[in-house]
C-alpha positions as CSV (number, residue, x, y, z in Angstrom):
1,M,-6.6,-8.0,-15.1
2,R,-3.6,-9.8,-13.8
3,A,-0.9,-8.1,-11.4
4,S,1.9,-9.3,-9.8
5,F,3.7,-8.0,-6.4
6,K,6.5,-8.7,-3.7
7,V,6.7,-8.8,0.2
8,R,8.8,-10.0,2.2
9,E,10.9,-11.8,-0.5
10,E,7.4,-13.5,-1.5
11,E,5.8,-13.3,-4.5
12,Y,2.4,-12.9,-4.9
13,Q,-0.2,-13.2,-8.4
14,A,-3.2,-11.4,-8.8
15,D,-6.1,-12.1,-11.2
16,I,-8.5,-9.5,-10.9
17,R,-12.3,-9.5,-13.0
18,P,-15.2,-7.3,-13.1
19,A,-17.4,-8.3,-10.5
20,D,-21.4,-7.2,-10.6
21,T,-21.7,-3.6,-9.8
22,E,-25.3,-3.2,-9.7
23,D,-26.4,-1.0,-7.2
24,E,-23.1,-0.3,-5.9
25,K,-21.2,3.0,-4.5
26,F,-17.9,1.5,-5.9
27,K,-17.1,-0.3,-9.0
28,L,-16.4,-4.2,-7.3
29,Y,-13.5,-6.5,-8.5
30,S,-13.3,-10.3,-7.6
31,V,-9.7,-10.8,-6.8
32,A,-7.9,-14.0,-6.1
33,V,-4.4,-13.7,-4.5
34,G,-1.9,-16.3,-4.4
35,S,1.4,-16.8,-3.7
36,Q,4.3,-20.2,-5.0
37,G,3.0,-22.8,-3.2
38,E,-0.4,-21.7,-1.5
39,Q,-3.9,-21.9,-2.5
40,P,-5.0,-18.7,-3.7
41,V,-7.2,-16.4,-1.3
42,E,-10.5,-14.6,-3.0
43,G,-11.6,-11.4,-2.1
44,T,-13.3,-8.5,-3.6
45,L,-12.2,-5.2,-4.1
46,K,-14.0,-1.9,-4.8
47,L,-12.7,0.8,-6.6
48,T,-13.8,4.2,-5.9
49,P,-14.9,6.2,-8.4
50,R,-12.2,9.0,-8.5
51,A,-9.9,6.2,-8.9
52,I,-11.7,5.0,-12.2
53,E,-11.0,8.9,-13.1
54,V,-8.0,9.3,-12.3
55,A,-6.4,6.1,-13.8
56,D,-8.6,7.5,-17.1
57,E,-6.6,10.9,-16.7
58,L,-3.0,8.9,-16.0
59,A,-3.4,7.1,-19.1
60,A,-4.5,9.6,-21.2
61,T,-2.0,12.2,-20.3
62,E,1.1,9.9,-19.2
63,G,0.4,7.0,-21.9
64,G,-0.2,3.7,-20.9
65,S,-3.6,2.4,-20.7
66,A,-6.2,2.9,-17.6
67,E,-6.5,-0.7,-16.8
68,E,-2.9,-1.5,-16.5
69,L,-3.1,1.3,-13.4
70,L,-5.7,0.2,-12.2
71,A,-3.8,-3.5,-12.2
72,R,-0.7,-1.8,-10.4
73,G,-2.6,0.3,-8.2
74,C,-4.6,-2.6,-7.0
75,A,-0.7,-4.8,-6.7
76,R,0.0,-2.1,-4.6
77,S,-3.1,-1.5,-2.1
78,L,-2.9,-5.4,-1.9
79,A,0.7,-5.5,-1.1
80,A,0.4,-3.2,2.0
81,E,-3.1,-5.4,2.8
82,V,-0.6,-8.6,3.3
83,L,2.4,-6.6,5.2
84,I,0.2,-5.8,7.6
85,R,-1.9,-9.5,7.6
86,K,-2.3,-12.8,6.5
87,L,-5.6,-12.4,3.5
88,K,-8.4,-14.6,4.6
89,P,-11.1,-15.4,2.1
90,E,-14.4,-13.3,1.0
91,F,-11.5,-10.4,1.7
92,S,-13.3,-6.8,1.1
93,F,-11.3,-3.4,0.9
94,V,-11.4,-0.4,-0.8
95,V,-8.8,0.8,-3.5
96,D,-9.3,4.9,-4.1
97,H,-7.2,7.1,-6.2
98,R,-3.8,7.0,-4.1
99,W,-3.1,3.5,-4.8
100,I,-3.4,4.5,-8.3
101,Q,-1.2,7.7,-8.7
102,E,2.5,7.6,-8.4
103,G,4.1,8.0,-4.8
């Protein structure tokens, strides 16, 4: 999945790919996040089972794809994190259903 977001007038791109989730509570995605002129920072997003369910439910009732909704939710959570602090290599945080649902 690819997603983009803007924080403080700076555009960011995220390349989000499924990772090994064996024996994990969450569905793991590796992510590389970068802005223009900067080397991407790699980390992990941990999507809760409910986030996946909500994306599936919204896709079924409102249209679009669950993947698009997940990408948008991941971008929203990454934007919030970037707003708080600069991403560091090997960052990891949880993306729950609230990032998938419209605010």
